[in-house]
mmCIF file as Biopython writes it, N, C-alpha, C and O atoms, coordinates in Angstrom:
data_model
#
loop_
_atom_site.group_PDB
_atom_site.id
_atom_site.type_symbol
_atom_site.label_atom_id
_atom_site.label_alt_id
_atom_site.label_comp_id
_atom_site.label_asym_id
_atom_site.label_entity_id
_atom_site.label_seq_id
_atom_site.pdbx_PDB_ins_code
_atom_site.Cartn_x
_atom_site.Cartn_y
_atom_site.Cartn_z
_atom_site.occupancy
_atom_site.B_iso_or_equiv
_atom_site.auth_seq_id
_atom_site.auth_asym_id
_atom_site.pdbx_PDB_model_num
ATOM 1   N N  . MET A ? 1  ? 22.458 8.176  1.095  1.0 0.0 1  A 1 
ATOM 2   C CA . MET A ? 1  ? 21.408 7.311  1.603  1.0 0.0 1  A 1 
ATOM 3   C C  . MET A ? 1  ? 20.047 7.999  1.394  1.0 0.0 1  A 1 
ATOM 4   O O  . MET A ? 1  ? 19.858 9.137  1.824  1.0 0.0 1  A 1 
ATOM 5   N N  . LEU A ? 2  ? 19.131 7.334  0.755  1.0 0.0 2  A 1 
ATOM 6   C CA . LEU A ? 2  ? 17.777 7.840  0.567  1.0 0.0 2  A 1 
ATOM 7   C C  . LEU A ? 2  ? 16.831 7.112  1.502  1.0 0.0 2  A 1 
ATOM 8   O O  . LEU A ? 2  ? 16.984 5.915  1.744  1.0 0.0 2  A 1 
ATOM 9   N N  . ASN A ? 3  ? 15.856 7.836  2.025  1.0 0.0 3  A 1 
ATOM 10  C CA . ASN A ? 3  ? 14.857 7.104  2.795  1.0 0.0 3  A 1 
ATOM 11  C C  . ASN A ? 3  ? 13.673 6.772  1.911  1.0 0.0 3  A 1 
ATOM 12  O O  . ASN A ? 3  ? 13.517 7.344  0.832  1.0 0.0 3  A 1 
ATOM 13  N N  . LEU A ? 4  ? 12.861 5.874  2.352  1.0 0.0 4  A 1 
ATOM 14  C CA . LEU A ? 4  ? 11.752 5.373  1.562  1.0 0.0 4  A 1 
ATOM 15  C C  . LEU A ? 4  ? 10.736 6.463  1.257  1.0 0.0 4  A 1 
ATOM 16  O O  . LEU A ? 4  ? 10.089 6.426  0.211  1.0 0.0 4  A 1 
ATOM 17  N N  . LEU A ? 5  ? 10.588 7.419  2.141  1.0 0.0 5  A 1 
ATOM 18  C CA . LEU A ? 5  ? 9.631  8.497  1.918  1.0 0.0 5  A 1 
ATOM 19  C C  . LEU A ? 5  ? 9.951  9.254  0.634  1.0 0.0 5  A 1 
ATOM 20  O O  . LEU A ? 5  ? 9.054  9.512  -0.169 1.0 0.0 5  A 1 
ATOM 21  N N  . ILE A ? 6  ? 11.195 9.606  0.434  1.0 0.0 6  A 1 
ATOM 22  C CA . ILE A ? 6  ? 11.609 10.318 -0.777 1.0 0.0 6  A 1 
ATOM 23  C C  . ILE A ? 6  ? 11.400 9.429  -2.006 1.0 0.0 6  A 1 
ATOM 24  O O  . ILE A ? 6  ? 10.851 9.872  -3.015 1.0 0.0 6  A 1 
ATOM 25  N N  . LYS A ? 7  ? 11.833 8.199  -1.912 1.0 0.0 7  A 1 
ATOM 26  C CA . LYS A ? 7  ? 11.730 7.270  -3.041 1.0 0.0 7  A 1 
ATOM 27  C C  . LYS A ? 7  ? 10.282 7.078  -3.460 1.0 0.0 7  A 1 
ATOM 28  O O  . LYS A ? 7  ? 9.967  7.167  -4.647 1.0 0.0 7  A 1 
ATOM 29  N N  . LEU A ? 8  ? 9.404  6.817  -2.512 1.0 0.0 8  A 1 
ATOM 30  C CA . LEU A ? 8  ? 7.999  6.602  -2.830 1.0 0.0 8  A 1 
ATOM 31  C C  . LEU A ? 8  ? 7.366  7.843  -3.443 1.0 0.0 8  A 1 
ATOM 32  O O  . LEU A ? 8  ? 6.606  7.752  -4.408 1.0 0.0 8  A 1 
ATOM 33  N N  . ARG A ? 9  ? 7.681  8.989  -2.884 1.0 0.0 9  A 1 
ATOM 34  C CA . ARG A ? 9  ? 7.110  10.229 -3.399 1.0 0.0 9  A 1 
ATOM 35  C C  . ARG A ? 9  ? 7.516  10.448 -4.848 1.0 0.0 9  A 1 
ATOM 36  O O  . ARG A ? 9  ? 6.680  10.773 -5.691 1.0 0.0 9  A 1 
ATOM 37  N N  . LYS A ? 10 ? 8.789  10.271 -5.134 1.0 0.0 10 A 1 
ATOM 38  C CA . LYS A ? 10 ? 9.280  10.488 -6.496 1.0 0.0 10 A 1 
ATOM 39  C C  . LYS A ? 10 ? 8.752  9.432  -7.465 1.0 0.0 10 A 1 
ATOM 40  O O  . LYS A ? 10 ? 8.390  9.760  -8.595 1.0 0.0 10 A 1 
ATOM 41  N N  . GLU A ? 11 ? 8.704  8.178  -7.040 1.0 0.0 11 A 1 
ATOM 42  C CA . GLU A ? 11 ? 8.186  7.106  -7.900 1.0 0.0 11 A 1 
ATOM 43  C C  . GLU A ? 11 ? 6.725  7.334  -8.265 1.0 0.0 11 A 1 
ATOM 44  O O  . GLU A ? 11 ? 6.269  6.910  -9.328 1.0 0.0 11 A 1 
ATOM 45  N N  . ASN A ? 12 ? 6.002  7.998  -7.390 1.0 0.0 12 A 1 
ATOM 46  C CA . ASN A ? 12 ? 4.592  8.263  -7.637 1.0 0.0 12 A 1 
ATOM 47  C C  . ASN A ? 12 ? 4.351  9.629  -8.262 1.0 0.0 12 A 1 
ATOM 48  O O  . ASN A ? 12 ? 3.207  10.058 -8.409 1.0 0.0 12 A 1 
ATOM 49  N N  . GLY A ? 13 ? 5.432  10.311 -8.630 1.0 0.0 13 A 1 
ATOM 50  C CA . GLY A ? 13 ? 5.318  11.575 -9.337 1.0 0.0 13 A 1 
ATOM 51  C C  . GLY A ? 13 ? 4.727  12.709 -8.529 1.0 0.0 13 A 1 
ATOM 52  O O  . GLY A ? 13 ? 4.102  13.614 -9.081 1.0 0.0 13 A 1 
ATOM 53  N N  . LEU A ? 14 ? 4.922  12.663 -7.224 1.0 0.0 14 A 1 
ATOM 54  C CA . LEU A ? 14 ? 4.383  13.704 -6.360 1.0 0.0 14 A 1 
ATOM 55  C C  . LEU A ? 14 ? 5.476  14.680 -5.937 1.0 0.0 14 A 1 
ATOM 56  O O  . LEU A ? 14 ? 6.611  14.282 -5.674 1.0 0.0 14 A 1 
ATOM 57  N N  . SER A ? 15 ? 5.128  15.935 -5.875 1.0 0.0 15 A 1 
ATOM 58  C CA . SER A ? 15 ? 6.033  16.928 -5.293 1.0 0.0 15 A 1 
ATOM 59  C C  . SER A ? 15 ? 5.822  16.905 -3.776 1.0 0.0 15 A 1 
ATOM 60  O O  . SER A ? 15 ? 4.881  16.287 -3.279 1.0 0.0 15 A 1 
ATOM 61  N N  . GLN A ? 16 ? 6.695  17.576 -3.064 1.0 0.0 16 A 1 
ATOM 62  C CA . GLN A ? 16 ? 6.507  17.680 -1.621 1.0 0.0 16 A 1 
ATOM 63  C C  . GLN A ? 16 ? 5.185  18.381 -1.318 1.0 0.0 16 A 1 
ATOM 64  O O  . GLN A ? 16 ? 4.487  18.014 -0.372 1.0 0.0 16 A 1 
ATOM 65  N N  . SER A ? 17 ? 4.845  19.378 -2.113 1.0 0.0 17 A 1 
ATOM 66  C CA . SER A ? 17 ? 3.572  20.093 -1.933 1.0 0.0 17 A 1 
ATOM 67  C C  . SER A ? 17 ? 2.378  19.177 -2.165 1.0 0.0 17 A 1 
ATOM 68  O O  . SER A ? 17 ? 1.397  19.223 -1.423 1.0 0.0 17 A 1 
ATOM 69  N N  . ASP A ? 18 ? 2.468  18.339 -3.208 1.0 0.0 18 A 1 
ATOM 70  C CA . ASP A ? 18 ? 1.385  17.399 -3.509 1.0 0.0 18 A 1 
ATOM 71  C C  . ASP A ? 18 ? 1.152  16.449 -2.337 1.0 0.0 18 A 1 
ATOM 72  O O  . ASP A ? 18 ? 0.017  16.245 -1.907 1.0 0.0 18 A 1 
ATOM 73  N N  . LEU A ? 19 ? 2.230  15.876 -1.831 1.0 0.0 19 A 1 
ATOM 74  C CA . LEU A ? 19 ? 2.108  14.954 -0.704 1.0 0.0 19 A 1 
ATOM 75  C C  . LEU A ? 19 ? 1.554  15.683 0.513  1.0 0.0 19 A 1 
ATOM 76  O O  . LEU A ? 19 ? 0.690  15.166 1.221  1.0 0.0 19 A 1 
ATOM 77  N N  . GLY A ? 20 ? 2.053  16.870 0.741  1.0 0.0 20 A 1 
ATOM 78  C CA . GLY A ? 20 ? 1.572  17.662 1.870  1.0 0.0 20 A 1 
ATOM 79  C C  . GLY A ? 20 ? 0.072  17.892 1.813  1.0 0.0 20 A 1 
ATOM 80  O O  . GLY A ? 20 ? -0.617 17.784 2.828  1.0 0.0 20 A 1 
ATOM 81  N N  . LYS A ? 21 ? -0.431 18.208 0.638  1.0 0.0 21 A 1 
ATOM 82  C CA . LYS A ? 21 ? -1.872 18.438 0.475  1.0 0.0 21 A 1 
ATOM 83  C C  . LYS A ? 21 ? -2.669 17.177 0.779  1.0 0.0 21 A 1 
ATOM 84  O O  . LYS A ? 21 ? -3.761 17.251 1.343  1.0 0.0 21 A 1 
ATOM 85  N N  . LEU A ? 22 ? -2.134 16.034 0.411  1.0 0.0 22 A 1 
ATOM 86  C CA . LEU A ? 22 ? -2.827 14.771 0.653  1.0 0.0 22 A 1 
ATOM 87  C C  . LEU A ? 22 ? -2.931 14.429 2.138  1.0 0.0 22 A 1 
ATOM 88  O O  . LEU A ? 22 ? -3.870 13.757 2.563  1.0 0.0 22 A 1 
ATOM 89  N N  . ILE A ? 23 ? -1.960 14.896 2.920  1.0 0.0 23 A 1 
ATOM 90  C CA . ILE A ? 23 ? -1.956 14.540 4.347  1.0 0.0 23 A 1 
ATOM 91  C C  . ILE A ? 23 ? -2.178 15.733 5.268  1.0 0.0 23 A 1 
ATOM 92  O O  . ILE A ? 23 ? -2.113 15.596 6.489  1.0 0.0 23 A 1 
ATOM 93  N N  . GLY A ? 24 ? -2.439 16.900 4.689  1.0 0.0 24 A 1 
ATOM 94  C CA . GLY A ? 24 ? -2.740 18.071 5.508  1.0 0.0 24 A 1 
ATOM 95  C C  . GLY A ? 24 ? -1.518 18.749 6.101  1.0 0.0 24 A 1 
ATOM 96  O O  . GLY A ? 24 ? -1.591 19.325 7.186  1.0 0.0 24 A 1 
ATOM 97  N N  . LYS A ? 25 ? -0.398 18.685 5.401  1.0 0.0 25 A 1 
ATOM 98  C CA . LYS A ? 25 ? 0.841  19.341 5.848  1.0 0.0 25 A 1 
ATOM 99  C C  . LYS A ? 25 ? 1.347  20.242 4.731  1.0 0.0 25 A 1 
ATOM 100 O O  . LYS A ? 25 ? 0.963  20.070 3.574  1.0 0.0 25 A 1 
ATOM 101 N N  . ASN A ? 26 ? 2.205  21.197 5.064  1.0 0.0 26 A 1 
ATOM 102 C CA . ASN A ? 26 ? 2.760  22.057 4.021  1.0 0.0 26 A 1 
ATOM 103 C C  . ASN A ? 26 ? 4.061  21.481 3.465  1.0 0.0 26 A 1 
ATOM 104 O O  . ASN A ? 26 ? 4.624  20.536 4.018  1.0 0.0 26 A 1 
ATOM 105 N N  . GLN A ? 27 ? 4.520  22.062 2.374  1.0 0.0 27 A 1 
ATOM 106 C CA . GLN A ? 27 ? 5.729  21.575 1.680  1.0 0.0 27 A 1 
ATOM 107 C C  . GLN A ? 27 ? 6.931  21.577 2.596  1.0 0.0 27 A 1 
ATOM 108 O O  . GLN A ? 27 ? 7.717  20.629 2.592  1.0 0.0 27 A 1 
ATOM 109 N N  . ARG A ? 28 ? 7.088  22.624 3.381  1.0 0.0 28 A 1 
ATOM 110 C CA . ARG A ? 28 ? 8.256  22.730 4.265  1.0 0.0 28 A 1 
ATOM 111 C C  . ARG A ? 28 ? 8.278  21.598 5.286  1.0 0.0 28 A 1 
ATOM 112 O O  . ARG A ? 28 ? 9.340  21.066 5.607  1.0 0.0 28 A 1 
ATOM 113 N N  . THR A ? 29 ? 7.121  21.238 5.788  1.0 0.0 29 A 1 
ATOM 114 C CA . THR A ? 29 ? 7.040  20.143 6.757  1.0 0.0 29 A 1 
ATOM 115 C C  . THR A ? 29 ? 7.467  18.832 6.109  1.0 0.0 29 A 1 
ATOM 116 O O  . THR A ? 29 ? 8.212  18.055 6.707  1.0 0.0 29 A 1 
ATOM 117 N N  . ILE A ? 30 ? 6.997  18.583 4.883  1.0 0.0 30 A 1 
ATOM 118 C CA . ILE A ? 30 ? 7.394  17.368 4.165  1.0 0.0 30 A 1 
ATOM 119 C C  . ILE A ? 30 ? 8.905  17.368 3.953  1.0 0.0 30 A 1 
ATOM 120 O O  . ILE A ? 30 ? 9.562  16.346 4.150  1.0 0.0 30 A 1 
ATOM 121 N N  . SER A ? 31 ? 9.450  18.499 3.558  1.0 0.0 31 A 1 
ATOM 122 C CA . SER A ? 31 ? 10.895 18.617 3.371  1.0 0.0 31 A 1 
ATOM 123 C C  . SER A ? 31 ? 11.629 18.294 4.665  1.0 0.0 31 A 1 
ATOM 124 O O  . SER A ? 31 ? 12.623 17.568 4.653  1.0 0.0 31 A 1 
ATOM 125 N N  . ASN A ? 32 ? 11.150 18.822 5.764  1.0 0.0 32 A 1 
ATOM 126 C CA . ASN A ? 32 ? 11.785 18.561 7.060  1.0 0.0 32 A 1 
ATOM 127 C C  . ASN A ? 32 ? 11.739 17.092 7.441  1.0 0.0 32 A 1 
ATOM 128 O O  . ASN A ? 32 ? 12.681 16.574 8.040  1.0 0.0 32 A 1 
ATOM 129 N N  . TYR A ? 33 ? 10.645 16.414 7.098  1.0 0.0 33 A 1 
ATOM 130 C CA . TYR A ? 33 ? 10.573 14.968 7.344  1.0 0.0 33 A 1 
ATOM 131 C C  . TYR A ? 33 ? 11.616 14.246 6.493  1.0 0.0 33 A 1 
ATOM 132 O O  . TYR A ? 33 ? 12.316 13.359 6.980  1.0 0.0 33 A 1 
ATOM 133 N N  . GLU A ? 34 ? 11.714 14.626 5.233  1.0 0.0 34 A 1 
ATOM 134 C CA . GLU A ? 34 ? 12.613 13.929 4.317  1.0 0.0 34 A 1 
ATOM 135 C C  . GLU A ? 34 ? 14.083 14.113 4.682  1.0 0.0 34 A 1 
ATOM 136 O O  . GLU A ? 34 ? 14.871 13.178 4.543  1.0 0.0 34 A 1 
ATOM 137 N N  . ILE A ? 35 ? 14.462 15.292 5.141  1.0 0.0 35 A 1 
ATOM 138 C CA . ILE A ? 35 ? 15.863 15.516 5.509  1.0 0.0 35 A 1 
ATOM 139 C C  . ILE A ? 35 ? 16.122 15.227 6.982  1.0 0.0 35 A 1 
ATOM 140 O O  . ILE A ? 35 ? 17.212 15.463 7.503  1.0 0.0 35 A 1 
ATOM 141 N N  . GLU A ? 36 ? 15.086 14.710 7.636  1.0 0.0 36 A 1 
ATOM 142 C CA . GLU A ? 36 ? 15.150 14.326 9.044  1.0 0.0 36 A 1 
ATOM 143 C C  . GLU A ? 36 ? 15.472 15.502 9.962  1.0 0.0 36 A 1 
ATOM 144 O O  . GLU A ? 36 ? 16.103 15.341 11.007 1.0 0.0 36 A 1 
ATOM 145 N N  . GLU A ? 37 ? 15.025 16.682 9.551  1.0 0.0 37 A 1 
ATOM 146 C CA . GLU A ? 37 ? 15.124 17.873 10.398 1.0 0.0 37 A 1 
ATOM 147 C C  . GLU A ? 37 ? 14.057 17.791 11.492 1.0 0.0 37 A 1 
ATOM 148 O O  . GLU A ? 37 ? 14.246 18.268 12.611 1.0 0.0 37 A 1 
ATOM 149 N N  . THR A ? 38 ? 12.933 17.172 11.131 1.0 0.0 38 A 1 
ATOM 150 C CA . THR A ? 38 ? 11.810 16.971 12.041 1.0 0.0 38 A 1 
ATOM 151 C C  . THR A ? 38 ? 11.479 15.489 12.047 1.0 0.0 38 A 1 
ATOM 152 O O  . THR A ? 38 ? 11.449 14.845 10.999 1.0 0.0 38 A 1 
ATOM 153 N N  . GLU A ? 39 ? 11.233 14.955 13.230 1.0 0.0 39 A 1 
ATOM 154 C CA . GLU A ? 39 ? 10.879 13.537 13.330 1.0 0.0 39 A 1 
ATOM 155 C C  . GLU A ? 39 ? 9.490  13.305 12.750 1.0 0.0 39 A 1 
ATOM 156 O O  . GLU A ? 39 ? 8.571  14.087 12.994 1.0 0.0 39 A 1 
ATOM 157 N N  . LEU A ? 40 ? 9.339  12.245 11.992 1.0 0.0 40 A 1 
ATOM 158 C CA . LEU A ? 40 ? 8.069  11.882 11.381 1.0 0.0 40 A 1 
ATOM 159 C C  . LEU A ? 40 ? 7.171  11.251 12.444 1.0 0.0 40 A 1 
ATOM 160 O O  . LEU A ? 40 ? 7.468  10.166 12.943 1.0 0.0 40 A 1 
ATOM 161 N N  . PRO A ? 41 ? 6.067  11.933 12.794 1.0 0.0 41 A 1 
ATOM 162 C CA . PRO A ? 41 ? 5.156  11.358 13.791 1.0 0.0 41 A 1 
ATOM 163 C C  . PRO A ? 41 ? 4.487  10.088 13.253 1.0 0.0 41 A 1 
ATOM 164 O O  . PRO A ? 41 ? 4.242  9.968  12.052 1.0 0.0 41 A 1 
ATOM 165 N N  . VAL A ? 42 ? 4.201  9.164  14.132 1.0 0.0 42 A 1 
ATOM 166 C CA . VAL A ? 42 ? 3.572  7.910  13.740 1.0 0.0 42 A 1 
ATOM 167 C C  . VAL A ? 42 ? 2.246  8.182  13.041 1.0 0.0 42 A 1 
ATOM 168 O O  . VAL A ? 42 ? 1.930  7.522  12.051 1.0 0.0 42 A 1 
ATOM 169 N N  . SER A ? 43 ? 1.469  9.133  13.529 1.0 0.0 43 A 1 
ATOM 170 C CA . SER A ? 43 ? 0.170  9.426  12.914 1.0 0.0 43 A 1 
ATOM 171 C C  . SER A ? 43 ? 0.328  9.864  11.465 1.0 0.0 43 A 1 
ATOM 172 O O  . SER A ? 43 ? -0.491 9.509  10.617 1.0 0.0 43 A 1 
ATOM 173 N N  . VAL A ? 44 ? 1.372  10.631 11.174 1.0 0.0 44 A 1 
ATOM 174 C CA . VAL A ? 44 ? 1.639  11.081 9.807  1.0 0.0 44 A 1 
ATOM 175 C C  . VAL A ? 44 ? 2.181  9.927  8.974  1.0 0.0 44 A 1 
ATOM 176 O O  . VAL A ? 44 ? 1.809  9.771  7.811  1.0 0.0 44 A 1 
ATOM 177 N N  . ALA A ? 45 ? 3.049  9.127  9.555  1.0 0.0 45 A 1 
ATOM 178 C CA . ALA A ? 45 ? 3.600  7.964  8.849  1.0 0.0 45 A 1 
ATOM 179 C C  . ALA A ? 45 ? 2.478  7.035  8.414  1.0 0.0 45 A 1 
ATOM 180 O O  . ALA A ? 45 ? 2.520  6.485  7.313  1.0 0.0 45 A 1 
ATOM 181 N N  . LYS A ? 46 ? 1.485  6.855  9.258  1.0 0.0 46 A 1 
ATOM 182 C CA . LYS A ? 46 ? 0.362  5.977  8.917  1.0 0.0 46 A 1 
ATOM 183 C C  . LYS A ? 46 ? -0.449 6.544  7.760  1.0 0.0 46 A 1 
ATOM 184 O O  . LYS A ? 46 ? -0.909 5.787  6.906  1.0 0.0 46 A 1 
ATOM 185 N N  . LYS A ? 47 ? -0.633 7.865  7.716  1.0 0.0 47 A 1 
ATOM 186 C CA . LYS A ? 47 ? -1.348 8.491  6.597  1.0 0.0 47 A 1 
ATOM 187 C C  . LYS A ? 47 ? -0.573 8.311  5.292  1.0 0.0 47 A 1 
ATOM 188 O O  . LYS A ? 47 ? -1.146 7.973  4.257  1.0 0.0 47 A 1 
ATOM 189 N N  . ILE A ? 48 ? 0.729  8.542  5.358  1.0 0.0 48 A 1 
ATOM 190 C CA . ILE A ? 48 ? 1.572  8.408  4.171  1.0 0.0 48 A 1 
ATOM 191 C C  . ILE A ? 48 ? 1.587  6.958  3.694  1.0 0.0 48 A 1 
ATOM 192 O O  . ILE A ? 48 ? 1.484  6.690  2.497  1.0 0.0 48 A 1 
ATOM 193 N N  . ALA A ? 49 ? 1.716  6.037  4.629  1.0 0.0 49 A 1 
ATOM 194 C CA . ALA A ? 49 ? 1.746  4.611  4.282  1.0 0.0 49 A 1 
ATOM 195 C C  . ALA A ? 49 ? 0.452  4.182  3.610  1.0 0.0 49 A 1 
ATOM 196 O O  . ALA A ? 49 ? 0.466  3.353  2.701  1.0 0.0 49 A 1 
ATOM 197 N N  . GLU A ? 50 ? -0.658 4.738  4.049  1.0 0.0 50 A 1 
ATOM 198 C CA . GLU A ? 50 ? -1.946 4.410  3.439  1.0 0.0 50 A 1 
ATOM 199 C C  . GLU A ? 50 ? -1.990 4.894  1.989  1.0 0.0 50 A 1 
ATOM 200 O O  . GLU A ? 50 ? -2.510 4.197  1.118  1.0 0.0 50 A 1 
ATOM 201 N N  . ILE A ? 51 ? -1.453 6.070  1.730  1.0 0.0 51 A 1 
ATOM 202 C CA . ILE A ? 51 ? -1.411 6.613  0.365  1.0 0.0 51 A 1 
ATOM 203 C C  . ILE A ? 51 ? -0.592 5.711  -0.547 1.0 0.0 51 A 1 
ATOM 204 O O  . ILE A ? 51 ? -0.993 5.434  -1.677 1.0 0.0 51 A 1 
ATOM 205 N N  . TYR A ? 52 ? 0.553  5.255  -0.057 1.0 0.0 52 A 1 
ATOM 206 C CA . TYR A ? 52 ? 1.471  4.459  -0.873 1.0 0.0 52 A 1 
ATOM 207 C C  . TYR A ? 52 ? 1.276  2.952  -0.729 1.0 0.0 52 A 1 
ATOM 208 O O  . TYR A ? 52 ? 1.950  2.165  -1.394 1.0 0.0 52 A 1 
ATOM 209 N N  . ASN A ? 53 ? 0.346  2.556  0.147  1.0 0.0 53 A 1 
ATOM 210 C CA . ASN A ? 53 ? 0.069  1.141  0.367  1.0 0.0 53 A 1 
ATOM 211 C C  . ASN A ? 53 ? 1.326  0.374  0.802  1.0 0.0 53 A 1 
ATOM 212 O O  . ASN A ? 53 ? 1.662  -0.667 0.237  1.0 0.0 53 A 1 
ATOM 213 N N  . VAL A ? 54 ? 2.005  0.912  1.813  1.0 0.0 54 A 1 
ATOM 214 C CA . VAL A ? 54 ? 3.181  0.265  2.397  1.0 0.0 54 A 1 
ATOM 215 C C  . VAL A ? 54 ? 3.005  0.181  3.909  1.0 0.0 54 A 1 
ATOM 216 O O  . VAL A ? 54 ? 2.120  0.821  4.477  1.0 0.0 54 A 1 
ATOM 217 N N  . ASP A ? 55 ? 3.844  -0.606 4.545  1.0 0.0 55 A 1 
ATOM 218 C CA . ASP A ? 55 ? 3.860  -0.692 6.004  1.0 0.0 55 A 1 
ATOM 219 C C  . ASP A ? 55 ? 4.422  0.614  6.560  1.0 0.0 55 A 1 
ATOM 220 O O  . ASP A ? 55 ? 5.513  1.027  6.167  1.0 0.0 55 A 1 
ATOM 221 N N  . TRP A ? 56 ? 3.702  1.270  7.464  1.0 0.0 56 A 1 
ATOM 222 C CA . TRP A ? 56 ? 4.134  2.566  7.981  1.0 0.0 56 A 1 
ATOM 223 C C  . TRP A ? 56 ? 5.508  2.493  8.634  1.0 0.0 56 A 1 
ATOM 224 O O  . TRP A ? 56 ? 6.264  3.464  8.596  1.0 0.0 56 A 1 
ATOM 225 N N  . TRP A ? 57 ? 5.829  1.379  9.219  1.0 0.0 57 A 1 
ATOM 226 C CA . TRP A ? 57 ? 7.113  1.244  9.906  1.0 0.0 57 A 1 
ATOM 227 C C  . TRP A ? 57 ? 8.287  1.359  8.920  1.0 0.0 57 A 1 
ATOM 228 O O  . TRP A ? 57 ? 9.371  1.818  9.281  1.0 0.0 57 A 1 
ATOM 229 N N  . SER A ? 58 ? 8.055  0.939  7.690  1.0 0.0 58 A 1 
ATOM 230 C CA . SER A ? 58 ? 9.125  0.976  6.687  1.0 0.0 58 A 1 
ATOM 231 C C  . SER A ? 58 ? 9.581  2.409  6.395  1.0 0.0 58 A 1 
ATOM 232 O O  . SER A ? 58 ? 10.693 2.608  5.906  1.0 0.0 58 A 1 
ATOM 233 N N  . LEU A ? 59 ? 8.753  3.394  6.682  1.0 0.0 59 A 1 
ATOM 234 C CA . LEU A ? 59 ? 9.128  4.793  6.446  1.0 0.0 59 A 1 
ATOM 235 C C  . LEU A ? 59 ? 10.239 5.257  7.388  1.0 0.0 59 A 1 
ATOM 236 O O  . LEU A ? 59 ? 10.883 6.276  7.137  1.0 0.0 59 A 1 
ATOM 237 N N  . TYR A ? 60 ? 10.460 4.522  8.455  1.0 0.0 60 A 1 
ATOM 238 C CA . TYR A ? 60 ? 11.508 4.881  9.417  1.0 0.0 60 A 1 
ATOM 239 C C  . TYR A ? 60 ? 12.840 4.192  9.115  1.0 0.0 60 A 1 
ATOM 240 O O  . TYR A ? 60 ? 13.859 4.501  9.733  1.0 0.0 60 A 1 
ATOM 241 N N  . GLU A ? 61 ? 12.825 3.273  8.177  1.0 0.0 61 A 1 
ATOM 242 C CA . GLU A ? 61 ? 14.048 2.541  7.854  1.0 0.0 61 A 1 
ATOM 243 C C  . GLU A ? 61 ? 14.853 3.262  6.785  1.0 0.0 61 A 1 
ATOM 244 O O  . GLU A ? 61 ? 14.287 3.851  5.864  1.0 0.0 61 A 1 
ATOM 245 N N  . LYS A ? 62 ? 16.143 3.215  6.906  1.0 0.0 62 A 1 
ATOM 246 C CA . LYS A ? 62 ? 17.037 3.800  5.914  1.0 0.0 62 A 1 
ATOM 247 C C  . LYS A ? 62 ? 17.218 2.815  4.784  1.0 0.0 62 A 1 
ATOM 248 O O  . LYS A ? 62 ? 17.267 1.603  4.994  1.0 0.0 62 A 1 
ATOM 249 N N  . GLU A ? 63 ? 17.315 3.349  3.593  1.0 0.0 63 A 1 
ATOM 250 C CA . GLU A ? 63 ? 17.523 2.494  2.418  1.0 0.0 63 A 1 
ATOM 251 C C  . GLU A ? 63 ? 18.912 2.768  1.857  1.0 0.0 63 A 1 
ATOM 252 O O  . GLU A ? 63 ? 19.276 3.919  1.617  1.0 0.0 63 A 1 
ATOM 253 N N  . GLN A ? 64 ? 19.666 1.734  1.653  1.0 0.0 64 A 1 
ATOM 254 C CA . GLN A ? 64 ? 21.011 1.862  1.099  1.0 0.0 64 A 1 
ATOM 255 C C  . GLN A ? 64 ? 20.924 2.006  -0.405 1.0 0.0 64 A 1 
ATOM 256 O O  . GLN A ? 64 ? 20.087 1.371  -1.046 1.0 0.0 64 A 1 
ATOM 257 N N  . ILE A ? 65 ? 21.775 2.832  -0.968 1.0 0.0 65 A 1 
ATOM 258 C CA . ILE A ? 65 ? 21.852 2.986  -2.422 1.0 0.0 65 A 1 
ATOM 259 C C  . ILE A ? 65 ? 22.845 1.980  -2.965 1.0 0.0 65 A 1 
ATOM 260 O O  . ILE A ? 65 ? 23.072 1.927  -4.174 1.0 0.0 65 A 1 
#
């Protein structure tokens, strides 16, 4: 199961470090969000959603392969 955060990042050709720089987080933090080691705060989800032009709530939904 992939989440939308990983899919969007890869589709846009961004590394975890690249995304982190855009939102003021480090690579490890982005990795933790993607593997759900750390819960994605709403404030961060809104920043990411703005970058990808998606609804921030969709970042919390699981995507079936």
